[in-house]
Chimera marker file (.cmm) of the C-alpha trace (Angstrom):
<marker_set name="trace">
<marker id="1" x="75.818" y="23.157" z="29.346" r="1" g="1" b="0" radius="0.5"/>
<marker id="2" x="76.410" y="21.372" z="26.309" r="1" g="1" b="0" radius="0.5"/>
<marker id="3" x="78.513" y="22.673" z="23.707" r="1" g="1" b="0" radius="0.5"/>
<marker id="4" x="77.204" y="22.356" z="20.050" r="1" g="1" b="0" radius="0.5"/>
<marker id="5" x="78.585" y="19.323" z="18.486" r="1" g="1" b="0" radius="0.5"/>
<marker id="6" x="79.877" y="17.916" z="21.435" r="1" g="1" b="0" radius="0.5"/>
<marker id="7" x="78.031" y="14.784" z="23.106" r="1" g="1" b="0" radius="0.5"/>
<marker id="8" x="76.182" y="15.405" z="26.517" r="1" g="1" b="0" radius="0.5"/>
<marker id="9" x="78.127" y="12.777" z="27.810" r="1" g="1" b="0" radius="0.5"/>
<marker id="10" x="81.580" y="14.488" z="26.949" r="1" g="1" b="0" radius="0.5"/>
<marker id="11" x="80.061" y="17.742" z="28.401" r="1" g="1" b="0" radius="0.5"/>
<marker id="12" x="78.924" y="16.148" z="31.517" r="1" g="1" b="0" radius="0.5"/>
<marker id="13" x="82.511" y="14.513" z="31.764" r="1" g="1" b="0" radius="0.5"/>
<marker id="14" x="84.465" y="17.716" z="31.457" r="1" g="1" b="0" radius="0.5"/>
<marker id="15" x="82.213" y="19.780" z="33.662" r="1" g="1" b="0" radius="0.5"/>
<marker id="16" x="82.464" y="17.111" z="36.586" r="1" g="1" b="0" radius="0.5"/>
<marker id="17" x="78.903" y="16.146" z="36.476" r="1" g="1" b="0" radius="0.5"/>
<marker id="18" x="79.899" y="12.287" z="36.239" r="1" g="1" b="0" radius="0.5"/>
<marker id="19" x="82.051" y="12.505" z="39.411" r="1" g="1" b="0" radius="0.5"/>
<marker id="20" x="81.661" y="9.232" z="41.615" r="1" g="1" b="0" radius="0.5"/>
<marker id="21" x="81.401" y="5.537" z="41.391" r="1" g="1" b="0" radius="0.5"/>
<marker id="22" x="80.319" y="3.709" z="38.322" r="1" g="1" b="0" radius="0.5"/>
<marker id="23" x="79.294" y="-0.022" z="38.089" r="1" g="1" b="0" radius="0.5"/>
<marker id="24" x="78.860" y="-2.095" z="34.676" r="1" g="1" b="0" radius="0.5"/>
<marker id="25" x="75.629" y="-3.289" z="33.837" r="1" g="1" b="0" radius="0.5"/>
<marker id="26" x="76.249" y="-6.944" z="32.668" r="1" g="1" b="0" radius="0.5"/>
<marker id="27" x="72.655" y="-7.076" z="31.196" r="1" g="1" b="0" radius="0.5"/>
<marker id="28" x="73.246" y="-4.319" z="28.993" r="1" g="1" b="0" radius="0.5"/>
<marker id="29" x="76.932" y="-4.639" z="27.936" r="1" g="1" b="0" radius="0.5"/>
<marker id="30" x="78.789" y="-7.151" z="25.644" r="1" g="1" b="0" radius="0.5"/>
<marker id="31" x="82.267" y="-8.123" z="24.706" r="1" g="1" b="0" radius="0.5"/>
<marker id="32" x="82.602" y="-9.652" z="21.224" r="1" g="1" b="0" radius="0.5"/>
<marker id="33" x="85.523" y="-11.232" z="19.651" r="1" g="1" b="0" radius="0.5"/>
<marker id="34" x="86.277" y="-11.537" z="15.730" r="1" g="1" b="0" radius="0.5"/>
<marker id="35" x="88.832" y="-13.074" z="13.768" r="1" g="1" b="0" radius="0.5"/>
<marker id="36" x="89.418" y="-15.299" z="10.650" r="1" g="1" b="0" radius="0.5"/>
<marker id="37" x="90.075" y="-18.855" z="10.107" r="1" g="1" b="0" radius="0.5"/>
<marker id="38" x="90.878" y="-21.401" z="7.254" r="1" g="1" b="0" radius="0.5"/>
<marker id="39" x="93.382" y="-18.931" z="5.763" r="1" g="1" b="0" radius="0.5"/>
<marker id="40" x="91.361" y="-15.867" z="6.120" r="1" g="1" b="0" radius="0.5"/>
<marker id="41" x="88.279" y="-17.204" z="4.316" r="1" g="1" b="0" radius="0.5"/>
<marker id="42" x="85.940" y="-17.940" z="7.422" r="1" g="1" b="0" radius="0.5"/>
<marker id="43" x="85.064" y="-15.434" z="10.113" r="1" g="1" b="0" radius="0.5"/>
<marker id="44" x="85.063" y="-16.637" z="13.572" r="1" g="1" b="0" radius="0.5"/>
<marker id="45" x="82.847" y="-14.719" z="16.100" r="1" g="1" b="0" radius="0.5"/>
<marker id="46" x="81.987" y="-15.088" z="19.638" r="1" g="1" b="0" radius="0.5"/>
<marker id="47" x="80.971" y="-13.203" z="22.648" r="1" g="1" b="0" radius="0.5"/>
<marker id="48" x="81.734" y="-13.588" z="26.095" r="1" g="1" b="0" radius="0.5"/>
<marker id="49" x="78.912" y="-14.469" z="28.526" r="1" g="1" b="0" radius="0.5"/>
<marker id="50" x="80.261" y="-12.898" z="31.539" r="1" g="1" b="0" radius="0.5"/>
<marker id="51" x="81.473" y="-9.271" z="31.796" r="1" g="1" b="0" radius="0.5"/>
<marker id="52" x="82.132" y="-7.137" z="34.900" r="1" g="1" b="0" radius="0.5"/>
<marker id="53" x="83.436" y="-4.134" z="35.660" r="1" g="1" b="0" radius="0.5"/>
<marker id="54" x="83.406" y="-0.798" z="37.643" r="1" g="1" b="0" radius="0.5"/>
<marker id="55" x="85.189" y="2.862" z="37.565" r="1" g="1" b="0" radius="0.5"/>
<marker id="56" x="85.460" y="5.934" z="39.164" r="1" g="1" b="0" radius="0.5"/>
<marker id="57" x="85.348" y="9.601" z="37.825" r="1" g="1" b="0" radius="0.5"/>
<marker id="58" x="86.824" y="12.539" z="39.751" r="1" g="1" b="0" radius="0.5"/>
<marker id="59" x="85.701" y="16.082" z="39.713" r="1" g="1" b="0" radius="0.5"/>
<marker id="60" x="88.339" y="17.215" z="37.320" r="1" g="1" b="0" radius="0.5"/>
<marker id="61" x="87.081" y="14.425" z="34.896" r="1" g="1" b="0" radius="0.5"/>
<marker id="62" x="89.997" y="11.826" z="35.604" r="1" g="1" b="0" radius="0.5"/>
<marker id="63" x="88.519" y="8.434" z="34.913" r="1" g="1" b="0" radius="0.5"/>
<marker id="64" x="90.157" y="4.818" z="35.944" r="1" g="1" b="0" radius="0.5"/>
<marker id="65" x="88.313" y="1.617" z="36.108" r="1" g="1" b="0" radius="0.5"/>
<marker id="66" x="88.587" y="-1.957" z="35.140" r="1" g="1" b="0" radius="0.5"/>
<marker id="67" x="86.603" y="-4.295" z="32.616" r="1" g="1" b="0" radius="0.5"/>
<marker id="68" x="86.764" y="-8.011" z="33.192" r="1" g="1" b="0" radius="0.5"/>
<marker id="69" x="85.644" y="-10.889" z="30.961" r="1" g="1" b="0" radius="0.5"/>
<marker id="70" x="85.701" y="-14.497" z="32.216" r="1" g="1" b="0" radius="0.5"/>
<marker id="71" x="87.905" y="-16.271" z="29.614" r="1" g="1" b="0" radius="0.5"/>
<marker id="72" x="85.695" y="-19.278" z="30.165" r="1" g="1" b="0" radius="0.5"/>
<marker id="73" x="82.636" y="-17.903" z="29.079" r="1" g="1" b="0" radius="0.5"/>
<marker id="74" x="83.621" y="-17.675" z="25.311" r="1" g="1" b="0" radius="0.5"/>
<marker id="75" x="80.502" y="-18.645" z="23.155" r="1" g="1" b="0" radius="0.5"/>
<marker id="76" x="81.130" y="-19.121" z="19.356" r="1" g="1" b="0" radius="0.5"/>
<marker id="77" x="78.163" y="-21.506" z="18.882" r="1" g="1" b="0" radius="0.5"/>
<marker id="78" x="80.623" y="-24.498" z="18.156" r="1" g="1" b="0" radius="0.5"/>
<marker id="79" x="81.220" y="-26.457" z="21.664" r="1" g="1" b="0" radius="0.5"/>
<marker id="80" x="84.487" y="-28.149" z="20.203" r="1" g="1" b="0" radius="0.5"/>
<marker id="81" x="85.900" y="-24.729" z="19.162" r="1" g="1" b="0" radius="0.5"/>
<marker id="82" x="84.841" y="-23.175" z="22.489" r="1" g="1" b="0" radius="0.5"/>
<marker id="83" x="86.625" y="-25.722" z="24.611" r="1" g="1" b="0" radius="0.5"/>
<marker id="84" x="89.825" y="-25.335" z="22.478" r="1" g="1" b="0" radius="0.5"/>
<marker id="85" x="89.733" y="-21.514" z="23.181" r="1" g="1" b="0" radius="0.5"/>
<marker id="86" x="89.460" y="-21.990" z="26.898" r="1" g="1" b="0" radius="0.5"/>
<marker id="87" x="92.242" y="-24.499" z="26.590" r="1" g="1" b="0" radius="0.5"/>
<marker id="88" x="96.100" y="-23.694" z="27.180" r="1" g="1" b="0" radius="0.5"/>
<marker id="89" x="96.546" y="-23.514" z="23.363" r="1" g="1" b="0" radius="0.5"/>
<marker id="90" x="94.661" y="-20.158" z="23.767" r="1" g="1" b="0" radius="0.5"/>
<marker id="91" x="93.004" y="-18.368" z="26.928" r="1" g="1" b="0" radius="0.5"/>
<marker id="92" x="94.233" y="-21.109" z="29.302" r="1" g="1" b="0" radius="0.5"/>
<marker id="93" x="90.926" y="-20.137" z="31.325" r="1" g="1" b="0" radius="0.5"/>
<marker id="94" x="91.943" y="-22.739" z="33.935" r="1" g="1" b="0" radius="0.5"/>
<marker id="95" x="95.020" y="-20.818" z="34.952" r="1" g="1" b="0" radius="0.5"/>
<marker id="96" x="93.941" y="-17.098" z="33.566" r="1" g="1" b="0" radius="0.5"/>
<marker id="97" x="90.198" y="-17.013" z="34.217" r="1" g="1" b="0" radius="0.5"/>
<marker id="98" x="89.982" y="-13.267" z="33.688" r="1" g="1" b="0" radius="0.5"/>
<marker id="99" x="90.703" y="-11.001" z="30.587" r="1" g="1" b="0" radius="0.5"/>
<marker id="100" x="91.292" y="-7.548" z="32.091" r="1" g="1" b="0" radius="0.5"/>
<marker id="101" x="91.421" y="-4.245" z="30.845" r="1" g="1" b="0" radius="0.5"/>
<marker id="102" x="92.162" y="-1.477" z="33.133" r="1" g="1" b="0" radius="0.5"/>
<marker id="103" x="91.518" y="2.313" z="32.016" r="1" g="1" b="0" radius="0.5"/>
<marker id="104" x="94.258" y="4.515" z="32.734" r="1" g="1" b="0" radius="0.5"/>
<marker id="105" x="92.779" y="7.797" z="31.053" r="1" g="1" b="0" radius="0.5"/>
<marker id="106" x="89.819" y="8.833" z="28.799" r="1" g="1" b="0" radius="0.5"/>
<marker id="107" x="90.232" y="12.073" z="26.970" r="1" g="1" b="0" radius="0.5"/>
<marker id="108" x="88.111" y="13.959" z="24.591" r="1" g="1" b="0" radius="0.5"/>
<marker id="109" x="88.738" y="13.633" z="20.904" r="1" g="1" b="0" radius="0.5"/>
<marker id="110" x="87.129" y="14.173" z="17.488" r="1" g="1" b="0" radius="0.5"/>
<marker id="111" x="84.068" y="12.153" z="17.563" r="1" g="1" b="0" radius="0.5"/>
<marker id="112" x="84.557" y="10.596" z="20.930" r="1" g="1" b="0" radius="0.5"/>
<marker id="113" x="86.975" y="10.012" z="23.324" r="1" g="1" b="0" radius="0.5"/>
<marker id="114" x="90.474" y="8.290" z="23.393" r="1" g="1" b="0" radius="0.5"/>
<marker id="115" x="90.909" y="5.350" z="26.030" r="1" g="1" b="0" radius="0.5"/>
<marker id="116" x="94.303" y="4.637" z="27.303" r="1" g="1" b="0" radius="0.5"/>
<marker id="117" x="94.989" y="1.593" z="29.351" r="1" g="1" b="0" radius="0.5"/>
<marker id="118" x="96.449" y="-1.860" z="29.772" r="1" g="1" b="0" radius="0.5"/>
<marker id="119" x="94.909" y="-4.941" z="28.242" r="1" g="1" b="0" radius="0.5"/>
<marker id="120" x="95.860" y="-8.263" z="30.210" r="1" g="1" b="0" radius="0.5"/>
<marker id="121" x="95.468" y="-11.869" z="28.570" r="1" g="1" b="0" radius="0.5"/>
<marker id="122" x="97.117" y="-15.069" z="29.740" r="1" g="1" b="0" radius="0.5"/>
<marker id="123" x="99.246" y="-12.945" z="32.273" r="1" g="1" b="0" radius="0.5"/>
<marker id="124" x="100.546" y="-10.625" z="29.525" r="1" g="1" b="0" radius="0.5"/>
<marker id="125" x="99.876" y="-6.975" z="30.078" r="1" g="1" b="0" radius="0.5"/>
<marker id="126" x="100.319" y="-4.630" z="27.073" r="1" g="1" b="0" radius="0.5"/>
<marker id="127" x="99.558" y="-0.943" z="26.928" r="1" g="1" b="0" radius="0.5"/>
<marker id="128" x="96.645" y="-0.283" z="24.195" r="1" g="1" b="0" radius="0.5"/>
<marker id="129" x="94.844" y="3.245" z="23.005" r="1" g="1" b="0" radius="0.5"/>
<marker id="130" x="91.801" y="3.189" z="21.166" r="1" g="1" b="0" radius="0.5"/>
<marker id="131" x="89.083" y="5.458" z="20.176" r="1" g="1" b="0" radius="0.5"/>
<marker id="132" x="85.569" y="5.041" z="21.522" r="1" g="1" b="0" radius="0.5"/>
<marker id="133" x="82.173" y="6.771" z="20.989" r="1" g="1" b="0" radius="0.5"/>
<marker id="134" x="80.523" y="7.896" z="24.427" r="1" g="1" b="0" radius="0.5"/>
<marker id="135" x="76.905" y="8.405" z="25.175" r="1" g="1" b="0" radius="0.5"/>
<marker id="136" x="74.544" y="8.952" z="27.882" r="1" g="1" b="0" radius="0.5"/>
<marker id="137" x="73.719" y="11.329" z="30.666" r="1" g="1" b="0" radius="0.5"/>
<marker id="138" x="74.363" y="12.008" z="34.543" r="1" g="1" b="0" radius="0.5"/>
<marker id="139" x="73.108" y="8.314" z="35.383" r="1" g="1" b="0" radius="0.5"/>
<marker id="140" x="73.811" y="5.971" z="32.825" r="1" g="1" b="0" radius="0.5"/>
<marker id="141" x="77.088" y="6.358" z="30.233" r="1" g="1" b="0" radius="0.5"/>
<marker id="142" x="78.079" y="4.005" z="27.519" r="1" g="1" b="0" radius="0.5"/>
<marker id="143" x="81.071" y="3.378" z="25.676" r="1" g="1" b="0" radius="0.5"/>
<marker id="144" x="81.351" y="1.671" z="22.167" r="1" g="1" b="0" radius="0.5"/>
<marker id="145" x="84.697" y="0.628" z="20.774" r="1" g="1" b="0" radius="0.5"/>
<marker id="146" x="86.723" y="-1.623" z="18.391" r="1" g="1" b="0" radius="0.5"/>
<marker id="147" x="90.220" y="-2.576" z="19.428" r="1" g="1" b="0" radius="0.5"/>
<marker id="148" x="92.264" y="-4.433" z="17.257" r="1" g="1" b="0" radius="0.5"/>
<marker id="149" x="94.701" y="-6.696" z="18.824" r="1" g="1" b="0" radius="0.5"/>
<marker id="150" x="97.230" y="-9.107" z="17.888" r="1" g="1" b="0" radius="0.5"/>
<marker id="151" x="97.208" y="-12.435" z="19.797" r="1" g="1" b="0" radius="0.5"/>
<marker id="152" x="100.643" y="-13.116" z="19.582" r="1" g="1" b="0" radius="0.5"/>
<marker id="153" x="101.629" y="-10.293" z="21.402" r="1" g="1" b="0" radius="0.5"/>
<marker id="154" x="99.670" y="-11.909" z="24.604" r="1" g="1" b="0" radius="0.5"/>
<marker id="155" x="101.252" y="-15.522" z="23.800" r="1" g="1" b="0" radius="0.5"/>
<marker id="156" x="98.308" y="-16.858" z="22.074" r="1" g="1" b="0" radius="0.5"/>
<marker id="157" x="100.316" y="-18.326" z="19.181" r="1" g="1" b="0" radius="0.5"/>
<marker id="158" x="98.687" y="-21.487" z="18.376" r="1" g="1" b="0" radius="0.5"/>
<marker id="159" x="98.067" y="-21.498" z="14.752" r="1" g="1" b="0" radius="0.5"/>
<marker id="160" x="97.897" y="-25.190" z="13.473" r="1" g="1" b="0" radius="0.5"/>
<marker id="161" x="98.880" y="-25.305" z="9.828" r="1" g="1" b="0" radius="0.5"/>
<marker id="162" x="98.891" y="-21.359" z="9.642" r="1" g="1" b="0" radius="0.5"/>
<marker id="163" x="95.114" y="-21.406" z="9.308" r="1" g="1" b="0" radius="0.5"/>
<marker id="164" x="94.477" y="-18.760" z="11.827" r="1" g="1" b="0" radius="0.5"/>
<marker id="165" x="94.629" y="-14.926" z="11.591" r="1" g="1" b="0" radius="0.5"/>
<marker id="166" x="96.982" y="-13.540" z="14.331" r="1" g="1" b="0" radius="0.5"/>
<marker id="167" x="94.990" y="-10.232" z="14.180" r="1" g="1" b="0" radius="0.5"/>
<marker id="168" x="91.607" y="-10.118" z="16.019" r="1" g="1" b="0" radius="0.5"/>
<marker id="169" x="89.072" y="-7.397" z="16.751" r="1" g="1" b="0" radius="0.5"/>
<marker id="170" x="87.467" y="-6.925" z="20.252" r="1" g="1" b="0" radius="0.5"/>
<marker id="171" x="84.037" y="-4.965" z="20.124" r="1" g="1" b="0" radius="0.5"/>
<marker id="172" x="82.966" y="-3.266" z="23.322" r="1" g="1" b="0" radius="0.5"/>
<marker id="173" x="79.512" y="-2.053" z="24.495" r="1" g="1" b="0" radius="0.5"/>
<marker id="174" x="79.812" y="-1.170" z="28.133" r="1" g="1" b="0" radius="0.5"/>
<marker id="175" x="77.049" y="0.299" z="29.703" r="1" g="1" b="0" radius="0.5"/>
<marker id="176" x="77.760" y="1.957" z="33.462" r="1" g="1" b="0" radius="0.5"/>
<marker id="177" x="75.230" y="3.111" z="35.773" r="1" g="1" b="0" radius="0.5"/>
<marker id="178" x="76.257" y="5.486" z="38.881" r="1" g="1" b="0" radius="0.5"/>
<marker id="179" x="76.500" y="3.621" z="42.008" r="1" g="1" b="0" radius="0.5"/>
<link id1="1" id2="2" r="1" g="1" b="0" radius="0.2"/>
<link id1="2" id2="3" r="1" g="1" b="0" radius="0.2"/>
<link id1="3" id2="4" r="1" g="1" b="0" radius="0.2"/>
<link id1="4" id2="5" r="1" g="1" b="0" radius="0.2"/>
<link id1="5" id2="6" r="1" g="1" b="0" radius="0.2"/>
<link id1="6" id2="7" r="1" g="1" b="0" radius="0.2"/>
<link id1="7" id2="8" r="1" g="1" b="0" radius="0.2"/>
<link id1="8" id2="9" r="1" g="1" b="0" radius="0.2"/>
<link id1="9" id2="10" r="1" g="1" b="0" radius="0.2"/>
<link id1="10" id2="11" r="1" g="1" b="0" radius="0.2"/>
<link id1="11" id2="12" r="1" g="1" b="0" radius="0.2"/>
<link id1="12" id2="13" r="1" g="1" b="0" radius="0.2"/>
<link id1="13" id2="14" r="1" g="1" b="0" radius="0.2"/>
<link id1="14" id2="15" r="1" g="1" b="0" radius="0.2"/>
<link id1="15" id2="16" r="1" g="1" b="0" radius="0.2"/>
<link id1="16" id2="17" r="1" g="1" b="0" radius="0.2"/>
<link id1="17" id2="18" r="1" g="1" b="0" radius="0.2"/>
<link id1="18" id2="19" r="1" g="1" b="0" radius="0.2"/>
<link id1="19" id2="20" r="1" g="1" b="0" radius="0.2"/>
<link id1="20" id2="21" r="1" g="1" b="0" radius="0.2"/>
<link id1="21" id2="22" r="1" g="1" b="0" radius="0.2"/>
<link id1="22" id2="23" r="1" g="1" b="0" radius="0.2"/>
<link id1="23" id2="24" r="1" g="1" b="0" radius="0.2"/>
<link id1="24" id2="25" r="1" g="1" b="0" radius="0.2"/>
<link id1="25" id2="26" r="1" g="1" b="0" radius="0.2"/>
<link id1="26" id2="27" r="1" g="1" b="0" radius="0.2"/>
<link id1="27" id2="28" r="1" g="1" b="0" radius="0.2"/>
<link id1="28" id2="29" r="1" g="1" b="0" radius="0.2"/>
<link id1="29" id2="30" r="1" g="1" b="0" radius="0.2"/>
<link id1="30" id2="31" r="1" g="1" b="0" radius="0.2"/>
<link id1="31" id2="32" r="1" g="1" b="0" radius="0.2"/>
<link id1="32" id2="33" r="1" g="1" b="0" radius="0.2"/>
<link id1="33" id2="34" r="1" g="1" b="0" radius="0.2"/>
<link id1="34" id2="35" r="1" g="1" b="0" radius="0.2"/>
<link id1="35" id2="36" r="1" g="1" b="0" radius="0.2"/>
<link id1="36" id2="37" r="1" g="1" b="0" radius="0.2"/>
<link id1="37" id2="38" r="1" g="1" b="0" radius="0.2"/>
<link id1="38" id2="39" r="1" g="1" b="0" radius="0.2"/>
<link id1="39" id2="40" r="1" g="1" b="0" radius="0.2"/>
<link id1="40" id2="41" r="1" g="1" b="0" radius="0.2"/>
<link id1="41" id2="42" r="1" g="1" b="0" radius="0.2"/>
<link id1="42" id2="43" r="1" g="1" b="0" radius="0.2"/>
<link id1="43" id2="44" r="1" g="1" b="0" radius="0.2"/>
<link id1="44" id2="45" r="1" g="1" b="0" radius="0.2"/>
<link id1="45" id2="46" r="1" g="1" b="0" radius="0.2"/>
<link id1="46" id2="47" r="1" g="1" b="0" radius="0.2"/>
<link id1="47" id2="48" r="1" g="1" b="0" radius="0.2"/>
<link id1="48" id2="49" r="1" g="1" b="0" radius="0.2"/>
<link id1="49" id2="50" r="1" g="1" b="0" radius="0.2"/>
<link id1="50" id2="51" r="1" g="1" b="0" radius="0.2"/>
<link id1="51" id2="52" r="1" g="1" b="0" radius="0.2"/>
<link id1="52" id2="53" r="1" g="1" b="0" radius="0.2"/>
<link id1="53" id2="54" r="1" g="1" b="0" radius="0.2"/>
<link id1="54" id2="55" r="1" g="1" b="0" radius="0.2"/>
<link id1="55" id2="56" r="1" g="1" b="0" radius="0.2"/>
<link id1="56" id2="57" r="1" g="1" b="0" radius="0.2"/>
<link id1="57" id2="58" r="1" g="1" b="0" radius="0.2"/>
<link id1="58" id2="59" r="1" g="1" b="0" radius="0.2"/>
<link id1="59" id2="60" r="1" g="1" b="0" radius="0.2"/>
<link id1="60" id2="61" r="1" g="1" b="0" radius="0.2"/>
<link id1="61" id2="62" r="1" g="1" b="0" radius="0.2"/>
<link id1="62" id2="63" r="1" g="1" b="0" radius="0.2"/>
<link id1="63" id2="64" r="1" g="1" b="0" radius="0.2"/>
<link id1="64" id2="65" r="1" g="1" b="0" radius="0.2"/>
<link id1="65" id2="66" r="1" g="1" b="0" radius="0.2"/>
<link id1="66" id2="67" r="1" g="1" b="0" radius="0.2"/>
<link id1="67" id2="68" r="1" g="1" b="0" radius="0.2"/>
<link id1="68" id2="69" r="1" g="1" b="0" radius="0.2"/>
<link id1="69" id2="70" r="1" g="1" b="0" radius="0.2"/>
<link id1="70" id2="71" r="1" g="1" b="0" radius="0.2"/>
<link id1="71" id2="72" r="1" g="1" b="0" radius="0.2"/>
<link id1="72" id2="73" r="1" g="1" b="0" radius="0.2"/>
<link id1="73" id2="74" r="1" g="1" b="0" radius="0.2"/>
<link id1="74" id2="75" r="1" g="1" b="0" radius="0.2"/>
<link id1="75" id2="76" r="1" g="1" b="0" radius="0.2"/>
<link id1="76" id2="77" r="1" g="1" b="0" radius="0.2"/>
<link id1="77" id2="78" r="1" g="1" b="0" radius="0.2"/>
<link id1="78" id2="79" r="1" g="1" b="0" radius="0.2"/>
<link id1="79" id2="80" r="1" g="1" b="0" radius="0.2"/>
<link id1="80" id2="81" r="1" g="1" b="0" radius="0.2"/>
<link id1="81" id2="82" r="1" g="1" b="0" radius="0.2"/>
<link id1="82" id2="83" r="1" g="1" b="0" radius="0.2"/>
<link id1="83" id2="84" r="1" g="1" b="0" radius="0.2"/>
<link id1="84" id2="85" r="1" g="1" b="0" radius="0.2"/>
<link id1="85" id2="86" r="1" g="1" b="0" radius="0.2"/>
<link id1="86" id2="87" r="1" g="1" b="0" radius="0.2"/>
<link id1="87" id2="88" r="1" g="1" b="0" radius="0.2"/>
<link id1="88" id2="89" r="1" g="1" b="0" radius="0.2"/>
<link id1="89" id2="90" r="1" g="1" b="0" radius="0.2"/>
<link id1="90" id2="91" r="1" g="1" b="0" radius="0.2"/>
<link id1="91" id2="92" r="1" g="1" b="0" radius="0.2"/>
<link id1="92" id2="93" r="1" g="1" b="0" radius="0.2"/>
<link id1="93" id2="94" r="1" g="1" b="0" radius="0.2"/>
<link id1="94" id2="95" r="1" g="1" b="0" radius="0.2"/>
<link id1="95" id2="96" r="1" g="1" b="0" radius="0.2"/>
<link id1="96" id2="97" r="1" g="1" b="0" radius="0.2"/>
<link id1="97" id2="98" r="1" g="1" b="0" radius="0.2"/>
<link id1="98" id2="99" r="1" g="1" b="0" radius="0.2"/>
<link id1="99" id2="100" r="1" g="1" b="0" radius="0.2"/>
<link id1="100" id2="101" r="1" g="1" b="0" radius="0.2"/>
<link id1="101" id2="102" r="1" g="1" b="0" radius="0.2"/>
<link id1="102" id2="103" r="1" g="1" b="0" radius="0.2"/>
<link id1="103" id2="104" r="1" g="1" b="0" radius="0.2"/>
<link id1="104" id2="105" r="1" g="1" b="0" radius="0.2"/>
<link id1="105" id2="106" r="1" g="1" b="0" radius="0.2"/>
<link id1="106" id2="107" r="1" g="1" b="0" radius="0.2"/>
<link id1="107" id2="108" r="1" g="1" b="0" radius="0.2"/>
<link id1="108" id2="109" r="1" g="1" b="0" radius="0.2"/>
<link id1="109" id2="110" r="1" g="1" b="0" radius="0.2"/>
<link id1="110" id2="111" r="1" g="1" b="0" radius="0.2"/>
<link id1="111" id2="112" r="1" g="1" b="0" radius="0.2"/>
<link id1="112" id2="113" r="1" g="1" b="0" radius="0.2"/>
<link id1="113" id2="114" r="1" g="1" b="0" radius="0.2"/>
<link id1="114" id2="115" r="1" g="1" b="0" radius="0.2"/>
<link id1="115" id2="116" r="1" g="1" b="0" radius="0.2"/>
<link id1="116" id2="117" r="1" g="1" b="0" radius="0.2"/>
<link id1="117" id2="118" r="1" g="1" b="0" radius="0.2"/>
<link id1="118" id2="119" r="1" g="1" b="0" radius="0.2"/>
<link id1="119" id2="120" r="1" g="1" b="0" radius="0.2"/>
<link id1="120" id2="121" r="1" g="1" b="0" radius="0.2"/>
<link id1="121" id2="122" r="1" g="1" b="0" radius="0.2"/>
<link id1="122" id2="123" r="1" g="1" b="0" radius="0.2"/>
<link id1="123" id2="124" r="1" g="1" b="0" radius="0.2"/>
<link id1="124" id2="125" r="1" g="1" b="0" radius="0.2"/>
<link id1="125" id2="126" r="1" g="1" b="0" radius="0.2"/>
<link id1="126" id2="127" r="1" g="1" b="0" radius="0.2"/>
<link id1="127" id2="128" r="1" g="1" b="0" radius="0.2"/>
<link id1="128" id2="129" r="1" g="1" b="0" radius="0.2"/>
<link id1="129" id2="130" r="1" g="1" b="0" radius="0.2"/>
<link id1="130" id2="131" r="1" g="1" b="0" radius="0.2"/>
<link id1="131" id2="132" r="1" g="1" b="0" radius="0.2"/>
<link id1="132" id2="133" r="1" g="1" b="0" radius="0.2"/>
<link id1="133" id2="134" r="1" g="1" b="0" radius="0.2"/>
<link id1="134" id2="135" r="1" g="1" b="0" radius="0.2"/>
<link id1="135" id2="136" r="1" g="1" b="0" radius="0.2"/>
<link id1="136" id2="137" r="1" g="1" b="0" radius="0.2"/>
<link id1="137" id2="138" r="1" g="1" b="0" radius="0.2"/>
<link id1="138" id2="139" r="1" g="1" b="0" radius="0.2"/>
<link id1="139" id2="140" r="1" g="1" b="0" radius="0.2"/>
<link id1="140" id2="141" r="1" g="1" b="0" radius="0.2"/>
<link id1="141" id2="142" r="1" g="1" b="0" radius="0.2"/>
<link id1="142" id2="143" r="1" g="1" b="0" radius="0.2"/>
<link id1="143" id2="144" r="1" g="1" b="0" radius="0.2"/>
<link id1="144" id2="145" r="1" g="1" b="0" radius="0.2"/>
<link id1="145" id2="146" r="1" g="1" b="0" radius="0.2"/>
<link id1="146" id2="147" r="1" g="1" b="0" radius="0.2"/>
<link id1="147" id2="148" r="1" g="1" b="0" radius="0.2"/>
<link id1="148" id2="149" r="1" g="1" b="0" radius="0.2"/>
<link id1="149" id2="150" r="1" g="1" b="0" radius="0.2"/>
<link id1="150" id2="151" r="1" g="1" b="0" radius="0.2"/>
<link id1="151" id2="152" r="1" g="1" b="0" radius="0.2"/>
<link id1="152" id2="153" r="1" g="1" b="0" radius="0.2"/>
<link id1="153" id2="154" r="1" g="1" b="0" radius="0.2"/>
<link id1="154" id2="155" r="1" g="1" b="0" radius="0.2"/>
<link id1="155" id2="156" r="1" g="1" b="0" radius="0.2"/>
<link id1="156" id2="157" r="1" g="1" b="0" radius="0.2"/>
<link id1="157" id2="158" r="1" g="1" b="0" radius="0.2"/>
<link id1="158" id2="159" r="1" g="1" b="0" radius="0.2"/>
<link id1="159" id2="160" r="1" g="1" b="0" radius="0.2"/>
<link id1="160" id2="161" r="1" g="1" b="0" radius="0.2"/>
<link id1="161" id2="162" r="1" g="1" b="0" radius="0.2"/>
<link id1="162" id2="163" r="1" g="1" b="0" radius="0.2"/>
<link id1="163" id2="164" r="1" g="1" b="0" radius="0.2"/>
<link id1="164" id2="165" r="1" g="1" b="0" radius="0.2"/>
<link id1="165" id2="166" r="1" g="1" b="0" radius="0.2"/>
<link id1="166" id2="167" r="1" g="1" b="0" radius="0.2"/>
<link id1="167" id2="168" r="1" g="1" b="0" radius="0.2"/>
<link id1="168" id2="169" r="1" g="1" b="0" radius="0.2"/>
<link id1="169" id2="170" r="1" g="1" b="0" radius="0.2"/>
<link id1="170" id2="171" r="1" g="1" b="0" radius="0.2"/>
<link id1="171" id2="172" r="1" g="1" b="0" radius="0.2"/>
<link id1="172" id2="173" r="1" g="1" b="0" radius="0.2"/>
<link id1="173" id2="174" r="1" g="1" b="0" radius="0.2"/>
<link id1="174" id2="175" r="1" g="1" b="0" radius="0.2"/>
<link id1="175" id2="176" r="1" g="1" b="0" radius="0.2"/>
<link id1="176" id2="177" r="1" g="1" b="0" radius="0.2"/>
<link id1="177" id2="178" r="1" g="1" b="0" radius="0.2"/>
<link id1="178" id2="179" r="1" g="1" b="0" radius="0.2"/>
</marker_set>
């Protein structure tokens, strides 16, 4: 039974109807990266072309899972910049092919959920907590979130002439289907 004002997906989570295994649908999911360059004057946006993931929900509503993007799949529409982002100056995709987020908990919060987990970039893992919107039903669940990150926290400190912002935003649209 859905509580008034509470999205159906949150009600289903609380009622145990989402228990089971879930797989990320890469055709319906997208992970984007946004930052600023040229001393904060030029927005830089990119999308990761390869994303995968899976998760498990227990009968009591506990959630665990992993979302991984291929670091080499970054596409900002400028090949020279993309090659530089894949290099050891940034993602070091040859040695660290995946950027991974491991979900440790998802808890209901005002207007959505709070997601707690660990983000690993270039072999450095940091705990992160962020809000997300949830929608869906018993067969498909979608999470939408924006995660602010400081790239220096993950060893991505290259910054020629101080032109690039250290703060970036990861935008996630993750659609999961029941296995």
